[in-house]
C-alpha positions in Angstrom: 154.3 97.8 141.4 155.0 101.0 143.9 154.0 102.6 140.2 150.7 101.6 139.2 149.7 101.4 143.4 150.2 105.1 143.2 148.0 105.2 140.2 145.2 103.8 141.1 145.1 106.2 144.2 145.7 108.8 141.6 141.9 110.7 140.7 143.2 109.4 137.1 142.4 106.2 137.8 139.1 106.6 138.5 138.0 109.0 135.5 139.0 106.5 133.1 137.5 104.4 135.6 133.9 106.0 134.7 135.3 106.2 131.3 135.3 102.2 130.8 131.8 101.8 132.8 130.5 104.2 130.6 131.8 103.0 127.3 130.9 99.1 128.3 127.1 100.8 129.2 127.0 102.7 125.7 128.1 99.5 123.8 125.4 97.8 125.1 122.9 100.8 124.1 124.5 100.3 120.7 123.9 96.1 120.3 120.3 96.6 121.6 119.4 99.2 118.8 121.4 97.0 115.8 119.6 94.3 117.2 116.1 95.9 117.1 116.4 96.3 113.1 115.4 93.1 111.0 118.0 91.3 111.0 117.4 90.0 107.2 114.9 90.9 104.6 113.7 88.2 104.1 110.8 88.2 107.6 108.5 90.9 106.6 108.7 93.5 108.8 106.7 96.6 110.3 106.8 99.7 108.0 106.1 103.5 109.0 105.6 105.7 105.6 105.9 109.2 106.4 103.5 110.4 104.0 99.6 111.3 104.4 98.7 108.2 102.4 100.7 105.0 100.9 99.8 102.0 98.9 101.6 99.2 97.4 100.4 96.5 94.5 101.3 93.8 93.1 100.1 95.2 89.3 99.2 91.9 87.6 97.3 90.5 90.3 95.6 93.6 92.1 97.1 91.8 95.5 97.5 94.8 98.2 101.3 94.2 99.8 101.3 97.4 102.5 98.6 100.4 102.6 98.1 103.0 105.1 95.5 106.3 104.6 94.0 104.2 100.8 90.4 105.4 101.2 91.0 108.6 102.5 90.5 111.7 99.8 93.2 114.5 99.2 94.7 117.2 96.6 96.4 114.9 94.3 97.7 117.7 92.0 98.6 116.4 88.4 98.4 113.0 89.1 95.5 114.5 87.7 97.6 113.7 84.4 97.1 110.4 84.6 93.5 110.1 83.8 93.9 112.6 81.4 96.5 110.4 80.2 94.7 107.0 80.5 91.1 108.9 78.4 94.0 110.4 76.1 95.1 106.7 75.0 91.2 105.2 75.0 90.8 108.2 72.7 93.4 106.8 70.7 92.6 103.1 70.5 89.9 104.4 70.1 90.6 105.8 67.0 88.7 109.8 68.0 92.2 111.0 67.2 96.0 110.1 66.3 100.0 110.6 67.4 100.4 112.4 64.3 98.0 114.5 64.8 98.5 118.9 64.1 96.9 121.0 67.7 97.0 124.5 67.0 97.5 126.0 70.4 94.6 128.5 72.2 94.8 131.7 73.9 93.6 129.5 77.1 95.8 126.7 77.1 99.1 129.2 76.7 97.8 131.4 79.4 97.8 128.2 81.4 100.3 128.9 85.1 102.9 126.2 86.7 104.6 123.5 84.8 104.4 123.9 81.0 106.4 123.5 78.2 105.5 127.2 77.1 103.3 127.4 74.4 102.3 130.1 73.1 99.0 131.3 71.4 98.8 129.5 67.6 102.0 127.0 67.7 101.7 124.1 66.0 102.2 120.6 68.1 101.5 117.3 67.6 99.6 115.0 69.4 102.1 112.5 70.6 103.9 115.6 71.6 101.3 116.6 73.7 101.7 113.3 75.1 104.8 113.5 76.0 105.1 116.8 77.3 102.0 115.3 79.7 104.0 112.6 81.3 107.3 113.7 81.2 107.6 116.8 82.3 103.9 116.6 83.2 103.4 120.3 81.3 100.7 121.9 81.9 99.7 123.5 78.3 100.1 120.8 76.8 96.8 118.9 79.0 94.7 121.7 78.3 95.7 122.1 74.4 95.0 118.0 74.9 91.8 118.7 76.7 90.8 120.9 74.0 91.7 119.2 71.1 89.8 115.0 72.7 86.9 117.2 73.7 86.1 120.5 72.5 86.5 122.2 75.5 88.2 121.4 79.1 85.3 121.2 80.9 83.9 118.9 78.0 87.3 116.6 78.8 86.4 117.2 82.6 82.8 115.8 82.5 84.3 112.7 80.8 87.4 112.2 83.4 84.5 112.3 85.9 82.3 110.3 83.9 85.3 107.3 83.8 86.5 107.6 87.2 82.5 106.5 87.7 82.7 104.4 85.0 85.8 102.1 86.8 83.4 102.8 90.5 86.2 105.2 91.8 84.3 106.5 94.6 86.7 108.7 96.3 87.7 110.8 93.3 86.0 114.2 91.8 88.6 115.9 88.8 87.4 120.5 88.4 90.3 120.7 85.3 92.5 118.7 83.3 95.6 119.4 85.2 95.5 119.0 88.7 96.2 123.1 89.7 92.7 122.9 91.6 92.3 121.9 95.3 88.5 122.8 95.9 86.3 119.3 95.3 89.4 118.2 93.1 90.5 114.7 94.7 91.7 111.3 94.7 92.9 108.7 97.2 95.8 106.5 97.2 93.7 103.3 96.3 92.1 105.1 93.4 94.9 106.3 91.7 96.5 102.6 92.3 93.5 101.4 89.8 93.9 104.6 87.3 97.5 103.9 87.0 96.5 100.0 86.8 94.5 100.1 84.4 97.1 103.1 82.1 100.6 100.8 82.4 99.0 97.3 81.8 95.8 98.8 78.7 98.6 101.0 76.8 102.2 99.9 77.5 103.5 102.9 75.1 103.3 105.3 78.2 105.9 103.2 79.6 108.2 103.6 77.2 108.1 107.8 77.8 107.7 108.1 81.6 110.9 105.6 81.9 112.8 108.3 80.4 115.1 110.8 81.8 114.8 112.8 78.9 112.4 113.5 76.0 112.5 115.5 72.7 109.1 117.4 71.7 110.3 117.7 68.1 108.0 120.6 68.0 110.0 123.1 70.5 112.7 121.3 69.4 114.1 121.0 72.7 114.6 117.9 75.6 113.1 118.1 78.9 114.2 116.6 81.9 111.7 114.3 84.1 109.9 115.8 87.1 110.3 111.6 88.2 114.4 111.7 89.7 113.7 108.6 90.1 114.7 107.0 86.1 118.0 110.0 87.0 121.0 107.8 85.8 123.0 108.7 89.2 119.2 108.5 91.4 117.3 105.7 89.7 116.2 102.9 90.8 116.7 99.5 89.1 113.5 98.6 87.3 111.6 101.3 87.4 110.3 103.2 84.7 106.8 105.5 85.3 105.1 107.3 86.1 104.2 110.3 88.1 104.9 113.1 90.4 102.1 115.5 91.4 103.3 118.7 94.0 101.0 122.2 95.0 101.0 123.3 98.5 97.9 121.8 99.1 98.8 118.5 98.0 102.3 118.9 99.5 104.6 116.2 97.1 103.0 113.4 95.6 104.2 110.5 93.2 103.0 107.0 91.7 105.7 105.0 90.7 105.6 101.6 88.7 108.8 99.0 88.7 109.4 95.9 87.9 111.9 92.8 88.6 112.0 89.6 86.9 108.0 88.2 86.2 106.8 91.1 89.3 105.8 94.4 88.8 105.1 97.0 91.8 102.7 100.1 91.5 103.1 102.2 94.7 101.3 105.6 95.9 102.3 108.1 97.7 100.1 111.1 98.8 101.4 114.2 100.4 104.6 113.8 101.6 106.8 116.5 103.5 109.3 117.1 100.6 110.5 115.5 96.7 113.6 114.0 99.0 111.0 112.4 101.1 108.4 111.0 98.6 111.2 109.6 97.1 112.6 108.2 100.1 109.9 106.6 100.8 109.1 104.9 97.9 112.4 103.4 97.4 111.1 102.2 101.0 107.9 101.1 99.8 109.4 99.6 96.2 112.1 97.3 98.4 109.6 96.4 101.1 107.8 94.8 97.8 110.3 93.1 96.6 113.0 92.0 99.2 110.4 90.6 101.3 107.8 88.6 99.4 108.3 85.8 96.8 106.1 84.6 93.7 103.8 81.7 93.6 102.4 80.1 89.6 100.3 77.8 88.9 100.7 76.9 85.6 98.8 77.0 81.9 97.2 73.5 82.2 97.8 73.0 86.3 96.0 70.7 87.5 94.5 72.2 91.0 91.4 69.8 92.2 89.0 67.8 91.2 85.3 68.7 91.4 82.1 66.4 91.0 80.3 66.9 88.5 76.9 66.5 89.2 74.6 63.8 86.7 78.3 62.8 85.1 79.2 59.5 83.5 81.9 59.9 85.7 81.8 61.7 89.1 84.2 64.1 89.5 86.9 65.5 86.8 89.7 67.0 87.1 90.0 70.8 87.8 92.9 72.7 85.4 94.5 76.6 85.2 92.7 77.9 81.9 96.1 80.3 82.0 99.2 81.3 84.5 97.9 82.8 87.7 100.8 84.3 90.0 100.6 86.2 93.2 102.8 86.6 95.9 103.5 85.2 99.6 106.0 86.9 102.2 109.4 84.7 102.1 109.5 82.5 104.9 105.7 81.2 104.6 105.3 77.9 103.4 103.1 77.3 100.4 101.7 75.0 102.7 100.3 78.2 104.3 98.4 79.3 101.6 94.6 77.9 101.4 92.8 77.5 98.3 89.9 76.6 96.8 87.7 75.9 94.3 84.5 77.9 93.4 81.9 76.2 91.3 80.3 77.6 88.3 76.3 77.7 89.6 74.5 74.8 88.4 77.4 73.3 86.8 76.2 69.5 85.5 77.3 66.9 83.4 77.6 67.1 79.8 80.6 69.2 79.9 83.1 69.6 77.8 86.6 69.6 78.2 88.4 73.2 78.0 84.7 74.4 79.8 84.7 76.3 83.4 83.4 74.8 85.6 84.9 77.6 88.1 87.5 79.8 90.2 90.5 78.9 91.9 90.2 81.1 94.4 93.6 82.0 96.8 93.3 82.7 101.0 96.1 84.1 102.3 95.5 84.2 106.9 92.0 84.6 105.5 92.4 87.0 103.1 91.3 86.6 99.4 94.6 87.5 97.1 94.2 86.6 93.5 91.0 84.1 91.7 92.2 83.2 88.5 89.4 80.3 86.0 89.4 76.8 85.6 88.8 74.4 83.2 87.8 70.9 82.6 90.7 68.6 81.7 88.9 66.1 80.3 85.3 66.0 78.5 82.4 64.0 81.1 79.1 63.0 79.1 76.1 62.7 81.0 75.0 59.5 83.0 72.2 57.3 81.9 69.2 56.9 84.3 70.3 53.2 85.5 73.4 54.5 86.9 72.0 57.6 88.4 69.5 55.1 89.9 72.3 53.4 90.9 74.0 55.9 92.8 70.7 58.0 94.9 70.3 54.3 95.8 74.0 53.9 97.5 74.3 57.7 98.4 70.7 56.8 100.3 72.4 54.0 101.5 75.0 55.1 102.9 73.4 58.1 104.7 71.7 55.5 107.0 74.7 53.9 107.7 76.2 57.1 108.8 73.2 58.4 110.6 73.7 55.3 113.1 77.2 55.3 113.1 76.2 58.8 114.8 
């Protein structure tokens, strides 16, 4: 006991006591920091993306899950090639070009700087190889050569790009070249890039067969080139990710449009102006994780009854409205289905007769007052026109009901 008493009177006891108090205080701080993080990813937590602009969208429905500066205009470097590939794919569909067409490389194409597959003047290469070289190693020389092949000159091709942007109602997009090397009067927005990417992958899924590969062989060069998108690298890959396009210049900084699919949900993310390649990768991962882990899907199936609507002048006063095709959308995990508001907007001027399967309106789904999706609804059965006696009877009935309601009021 004397030893213990001497110890507590010594200066060492004071040091230890201070250390214990400090440790307890720090432990409290540590626990505070941990508890401030979301305990469950089923709860939609605030998200701040480190970039100039970002967007995350359900590709199938167009439902925006996250947005930041989505309509601001920025230089977008090789994300330009999304439009280049879109026009090329449209030309394929229209029969204007073929994957087996052989292109002779011009001096102008061989002189293009930046990322390339080192095409030389006079080289002969297929359209398919050019498109692969654009999609995977982001080759500027291939992009220039393909533009010349489709439009006769890059100037004509750029005109096609801007015409396409106008037709798609891209309000914040303008092109000066087919590669993205320009920065003066050459720009797009996160929202417009999402729209371009969505059309490309939904209308032309072949592109994902190329952009999902880490290495792709260009037959004309007898060489395999690596994908500029490291998120398809087997050692750094993101589950379900199969595209889409990277971009980088000093003005645009580091950009990435990505798309991934898990279960029945495909997401598209856009990162513009990250400060490094690592940041654009990590922020893309965060965006996609945010969508896949914080939202769940709801479906109204093909043929499912989603309400009933009145049919003016119909023998039957109401008919069930059924989905023409399955409609799937996302809501935050933890939110009850009953919190989602759905309304049926009727076709203007709808009246009997109505045939089974005829469009009678659209089911519109709202979340907290914001429309998130709409889909066509049709009549579950035929509705014939009522005869004159039924129409008169209903008119008298409704008139009497109106009088009674006024009296009650």
